[in-house]
N, C-alpha and C positions, 0 to 999 in steps of 0.2 A: 347373293350367295355364290353365283357362278365365279365371280372375281376372287372370292375367298378360297374357293376350291383350287383355282389356278395358282393363287399365291402360295397356298400350302404345298401344291405340287412343286413350285419353284424352290421352296425351302428344302423339301425332301431331295430334289434333284441336286441342289447345291451340296447336300450332304452325301451324295453318291448313292442315294436310295432310289434308283430309277424305277424299280417295280412298283414301289409305293407311290412315287410321283405319278406314274402312268394312271393309277387308279383315280387320283384326284383330278388329273386333266380330263379323263373320261367322264367323271362326274360333272365337271364344269361344262363339258360339251353336251351332256344329257340335259342340263339346265338351259344351255344356250348353244344350240347346234352351229350357229354362224359366228362363233367367237374365234376370231382370227388368231389371237395370241395363244389360245389354248391348243389350237391345231398345230401351230408351230412348236410350241413347247412339248406337246405330246409326240410329235415327230422327232424332235431332238432327243427326248428321253428314250424313245423307241430305238434310235440309233445306238445310244449308250447301252441299252439292254440287248442289243443284237437282233432286234425285231425289225429287220430292214424292210420287208414288204409293208408292214404297218406304218413305218416311217414314210415310205413313198406315198402311201395312200393319204396321209395327213398333210404332207407337203403339197400334194396335188389339190387337196381340199382348200388349203390356205390360198393357193394361187387362184382357185376359182373365186374365192371371196375377194381377193386383192391381186389381180394379175400383175401388178407392178411391184410386188414384194420381192425385192432383189435377194434378200437373205434366204428366203424360202426357196427361191429358184436355184441359187448357188448350192444350198444344202441338198436340194433334190439331185443336182448334178453329182455331188460327192457321194450321195447314197447310191445312185445308179452305178457309179464307178465301183463301189464296194460290192455290189451285187453282180458285177461283171456284165453290165449292159452298156457297152461303150458308145453306141450311137446315141442313146438317150442321155448319157453323161455329157458327151460333147455338145449335143443340141441344147441341153439345159444350161450348160456353162456359157455357151455363146449367147443365149438369151439373157442370162444374168449379167453378162458383161455389157450387152446393149442397154439393158435397163439402167445399170449403174452409170453409164456414160450419159444417157438421156437425162438422168437425175442430177448430173453434174458431180457425181461421186467418183472422181477420176482415180483416187487411191484404191478404192474398192475395185474398180474396173481393172486396174493394173494387177491387183492381187488375184482376181479371177483369171485373168489372162495368163499370169505366171503359173497358176495351178493347172490350167488347161495345157500349157506347153509341157509341164512336167508329166501330166497324165498321158498326153499323146506320146511322150518319150518312153512310156512304159511303167510309170508309177501311178498308183491310184490314190496316193495320199498327198 
């Protein structure tokens, strides 16, 4: 049942219905609190809905469940940037870059490093 709630959340998110998607991701997490994918999806939908503190909370929970989740780490960096927390944004981006390199994902590492250069130059996107 938890996977079905997550999948319904994905379908709603794909349709731009972030608020409704959030409800289903939260239901998935009530059913399975350690469901990594639902934490990441909830965080992503929360960013879309402008609920940045909630997004940060769920990216962190995802990283507690899977510390080498590069995408969650990079998304956390970008969310910190949006909330004007530059030290955390830089730290998370550096960590995401290291994770990507360790995993042999050089293209992703380059994308993260490019984002970090742009961010440091004054742009948070």
